N, C-alpha and C positions, 0 to 999 in steps of 0.2 A: 533514451528509453530506460524505464525502470525495470528492475529484474524481479523475478519471483521471490528471491531471498529478501529483497527490500520490502516487498508487499507483506511477506510473512512477519518480518521484524516490526514493521510499522503497526500491523494489526496486533501483534503481541504487546507492543509498547502501549497501545491504547486500551488493551484488555478487551478487544472486540472478538467475537466469534466470526467464522467465515460467513455465516448467515447474516450477521449484523452488517458486515462490510458489503455484502451483496445487496442488501436492502438499501443502504445509504448510497450505493453507486448505481442502483437500478440495473443490476446484472444478475445472472443466475449464480447460485452457490457453486455449481459445477464449473462455471467460468473462473471464479475466484480460486477454486482448488486447482484447476488446470494451470493457471498462471503461477500460483505458488509452487507447484511441483515441477515446473519447467527447469531442466538442467541448464539450458542455454537461454537465448532470447525467448520470452514468452510467446506461445502460439495462440494469439488472440487477435480479434479485430482491434485496430487502432482506437476505435471509438470506445470499446469496452475498457481497454487499458487506460485511456484518458479519463474515463468516468471514475475508475478506481483511484487513480492518482489524485483527481480533484477531490474526491470524498475524503481521502486521507489528508490532503493538504488543508482542507477546510477544518479538519479536526486538530490541526497544529503540527502536522508532520512536515518536515523539510527533507527532501531527497538530495543527497550529495552524490556526485558522480566524479568522473575523472579516474585517477589512479586507484582510488580507494572508495568505491561506491558504498554508500551506507544511508542511514537516516538519522535524524535527530529531531527533538521537539524544539519549536521556536517560540520566542516571545514569552508572554505571561503564562501560557499553558505549560511551558517547560518548568517554570518555577513551581507550579501547582503539583506537577507529577513528582518532583523530587521530594 
């Protein structure tokens, strides 16, 4: 499961507002904000979290998990951002 911090970081890396992410994921802005502000596991429907993750992944974000959860840009998109 992705964390609120990962969603915040991914959105920042892409330069998206919460509203833009909400539109791309087809969820409400308040849903994005609630997930991003969660101190622990996000309090959201699994389908909403999956929609947000899919929208970010479609934009080139790769979620890393394990001992050091984080994000990174993948593929050609990463070269364009640098």
